[in-house]
BAPA-481034 format. One record per residue (C-alpha): z, x, y negated; residue in one letter; residue number from 1. Coordinates in Angstrom, 3 decimals, decimal comma. Layout:
ATOM zz xx yy type seq
ATOM Z X Y A NUM $
...
This chain:
ATOM zz xx yy type seq
ATOM 7,676 -36,135 -29,634 X 1 $
ATOM 8,256 -32,495 -29,000 X 2 $
ATOM 11,851 -32,501 -29,464 X 3 $
ATOM 12,096 -35,668 -26,970 X 4 $
ATOM 9,845 -33,982 -24,808 X 5 $
ATOM 12,443 -30,608 -24,696 X 6 $
ATOM 15,382 -32,618 -24,059 X 7 $
ATOM 14,024 -34,419 -21,120 X 8 $
ATOM 12,618 -31,192 -19,693 X 9 $
ATOM 16,482 -29,859 -20,385 X 10 $
ATOM 17,772 -32,486 -18,934 X 11 $
ATOM 15,506 -32,241 -15,784 X 12 $
ATOM 15,859 -29,197 -15,241 X 13 $
ATOM 19,752 -29,089 -15,278 X 14 $
ATOM 20,153 -32,140 -13,094 X 15 $
ATOM 17,450 -30,584 -10,424 X 16 $
ATOM 19,130 -27,478 -10,329 X 17 $
ATOM 21,417 -29,036 -7,495 X 18 $
ATOM 18,981 -29,790 -4,812 X 19 $
ATOM 17,803 -25,543 -5,211 X 20 $
ATOM 20,866 -24,306 -3,682 X 21 $
ATOM 20,253 -22,768 -0,342 X 22 $
ATOM 21,538 -23,815 2,832 X 23 $
ATOM 24,034 -22,104 5,018 X 24 $
ATOM 25,895 -19,390 4,315 X 25 $
ATOM 25,329 -15,056 4,844 X 26 $
ATOM 23,580 -13,758 8,026 X 27 $
ATOM 26,462 -12,451 10,672 X 28 $
ATOM 27,615 -8,832 10,624 X 29 $
ATOM 25,762 -6,344 12,806 X 30 $
ATOM 27,692 -5,651 15,940 X 31 $
ATOM 29,981 -2,737 16,350 X 32 $
ATOM 28,312 0,378 16,873 X 33 $
ATOM 30,374 1,574 19,539 X 34 $
ATOM 29,240 -1,026 21,983 X 35 $
ATOM 25,684 -0,423 21,634 X 36 $
ATOM 24,838 -3,334 19,651 X 37 $
ATOM 23,381 -1,539 16,804 X 38 $
ATOM 23,558 0,863 13,966 X 39 $
ATOM 26,231 0,576 11,164 X 40 $
ATOM 23,532 0,503 8,318 X 41 $
ATOM 21,295 -2,116 10,561 X 42 $
ATOM 17,906 -1,395 11,721 X 43 $
ATOM 15,801 -0,575 9,128 X 44 $
ATOM 13,176 2,063 9,695 X 45 $
ATOM 13,750 4,852 6,811 X 46 $
ATOM 10,786 7,242 7,731 X 47 $
ATOM 7,692 6,003 6,264 X 48 $
ATOM 9,763 5,335 3,033 X 49 $
ATOM 10,805 8,529 2,338 X 50 $
ATOM 7,449 10,221 3,222 X 51 $
ATOM 5,674 7,740 0,712 X 52 $
ATOM 8,595 9,311 -2,028 X 53 $
ATOM 7,830 12,494 -1,211 X 54 $
ATOM 4,069 12,422 -1,466 X 55 $
ATOM 4,460 10,623 -4,676 X 56 $
ATOM 6,728 12,935 -6,162 X 57 $
ATOM 4,547 16,036 -4,956 X 58 $
ATOM 1,494 14,261 -6,560 X 59 $
ATOM 3,536 13,507 -10,027 X 60 $
ATOM 4,751 17,123 -10,037 X 61 $
ATOM 1,172 18,615 -9,095 X 62 $
ATOM -0,371 16,391 -12,041 X 63 $
ATOM 2,242 17,815 -14,384 X 64 $
ATOM 1,706 21,409 -13,773 X 65 $
ATOM -2,049 20,664 -14,157 X 66 $
ATOM -1,449 19,603 -17,506 X 67 $
ATOM 0,632 22,554 -18,436 X 68 $
ATOM -1,387 24,807 -16,914 X 69 $
ATOM -5,105 22,932 -18,665 X 70 $
ATOM -2,619 23,310 -22,018 X 71 $
ATOM -2,393 26,794 -21,483 X 72 $
ATOM -5,953 27,638 -20,787 X 73 $
ATOM -6,462 25,838 -23,672 X 74 $
ATOM -3,937 28,034 -25,906 X 75 $
ATOM -5,735 30,651 -25,327 X 76 $
ATOM -9,107 30,097 -26,001 X 77 $
ATOM -8,412 29,181 -28,956 X 78 $
């Protein structure tokens, strides 16, 4: 019974995958930057993402420095 179920499941998934394909092609390319249509890389803002990455990097570095400082103090106390 389990073998028949697996075969039916496999066949169902194999034949239904044809309907899952997306319609349409890729989006049109961005306009020419020399005419003012848009920038070459698109219009995605990068400022807030860079700020988040810098903040997380500083927090990670600060934690590592604190752990190192704490381990050095524990060695001195022993």
